[in-house]
Every structure is written in C-alpha cells, then in structure tokens.
C-alpha positions as CSV (number, residue, x, y, z in Angstrom):
1,M,2.3,19.1,-31.0
2,S,0.7,16.9,-33.6
3,E,-2.2,14.7,-32.9
4,L,0.0,11.6,-33.5
5,A,2.6,12.9,-31.0
6,H,-0.1,13.5,-28.4
7,I,-1.4,9.9,-28.9
8,I,2.1,8.5,-28.5
9,E,2.6,10.5,-25.3
10,I,-0.6,9.2,-23.9
11,L,0.3,5.6,-24.8
12,E,3.7,6.0,-23.2
13,R,2.1,7.3,-20.0
14,M,-0.3,4.3,-20.0
15,E,2.6,1.9,-20.5
16,K,4.5,3.5,-17.6
17,K,1.4,3.2,-15.3
18,Q,1.0,-0.4,-16.4
19,N,4.6,-1.3,-15.6
20,E,4.3,0.3,-12.2
21,F,1.1,-1.7,-11.5
22,F,2.8,-5.0,-12.5
23,S,5.9,-4.1,-10.4
24,E,3.7,-3.7,-7.4
25,M,1.9,-7.0,-8.1
26,R,5.2,-8.8,-8.3
27,A,6.3,-7.3,-5.0
28,M,3.0,-8.5,-3.4
29,D,3.6,-12.0,-4.8
30,K,7.0,-12.0,-3.2
31,I,5.4,-11.2,0.2
32,R,2.9,-14.0,-0.3
33,E,5.6,-16.5,-1.4
34,S,7.7,-15.7,1.6
35,G,5.0,-17.2,3.8
36,T,4.2,-13.9,5.5
37,E,0.5,-13.6,4.9
38,Q,0.2,-11.5,8.0
39,W,0.6,-8.2,6.1
40,V,-2.4,-5.8,5.5
41,D,-2.5,-2.8,3.2
42,S,-3.3,0.7,4.2
43,L,-6.9,0.7,3.0
44,E,-7.7,-2.4,4.8
45,V,-6.2,-1.0,8.1
46,Q,-8.3,2.1,7.6
47,R,-11.4,0.1,7.2
48,M,-10.6,-2.2,10.1
49,L,-9.9,0.6,12.6
50,S,-11.9,3.4,11.1
51,F,-8.8,5.5,10.9
52,S,-8.1,8.4,8.5
53,P,-5.1,8.3,6.3
54,S,-3.5,11.0,8.4
55,T,-3.9,8.9,11.6
56,L,-2.3,5.9,9.9
57,Y,0.5,8.1,8.8
58,R,1.1,9.4,12.3
59,L,1.1,5.9,13.7
60,R,3.6,4.9,11.1
61,K,5.8,7.9,11.7
62,N,5.8,7.5,15.4
63,G,6.9,3.8,15.1
64,D,3.6,2.4,16.5
65,L,3.1,0.1,13.6
66,I,5.6,-2.2,11.8
67,F,5.3,-1.6,8.1
68,K,6.8,-2.4,4.7
69,R,6.7,-0.1,1.8
70,L,6.4,-1.6,-1.7
71,G,6.4,1.1,-4.4
72,A,3.9,3.7,-3.3
73,R,1.9,1.3,-1.0
74,Y,2.3,0.5,2.7
75,F,1.7,-2.8,4.3
76,Y,1.3,-3.3,8.0
77,Y,2.0,-6.3,10.3
78,A,-1.4,-7.8,11.1
79,P,-0.7,-8.7,14.8
80,D,0.1,-5.0,15.5
81,I,-3.2,-4.0,13.9
82,F,-5.1,-6.3,16.2
83,K,-3.2,-4.9,19.2
84,L,-4.2,-1.3,18.1
85,K,-7.8,-2.4,17.6
86,D,-7.9,-3.7,21.1
87,Q,-6.2,-0.6,22.5
88,Y,-8.4,2.0,20.6
89,L,-11.7,0.1,20.8
90,K,-11.9,-0.6,24.5
C-alpha cells in the first residue's frame, strides 16, 4: 500500500467517525427539541448511582430502566434514575 493510499484510508476513517458523531448530535438535538429534557446518558447515570457499566446493562436488560438508544449511546428516563437512587441508597 502506498503512503498516499494509507493517508486516504486514514482520512476516510476520520470522515466516517465525524459523520457518526454529528449523527449522534442531531439525534440528541431531536430529544431536546421534543421537550423531553428528562433523559440522562449512561455515563451520567453511572456517576449519579456509582454503578458499573455491567450493572447498568443488567438493569436495562431486566427492564428496570426505561431507555432509548441513539446510535451507540443509551439514554435513561431521569425519574426512573431517581427512584433507583432512593431504592439503592437507603
């Protein structure tokens, strides 16, 4: 593979990642515009409840949390998060 072909391949991968990023941002804007600002992303839930990613996955899989998936990211319904916080932190 020539150096130019390698550079083109790298640029194409960067463009793909950039397109994925902007696609996720547009999806987030749709949630905000719909007036449902009560959705929290996975990292924020993990910080709020001190949960590991696997615990959050289990709760999602068991149906204990309402969630939406946008691209590769998950968003959770904030009132459910507060209920879990009260339940686990008693």
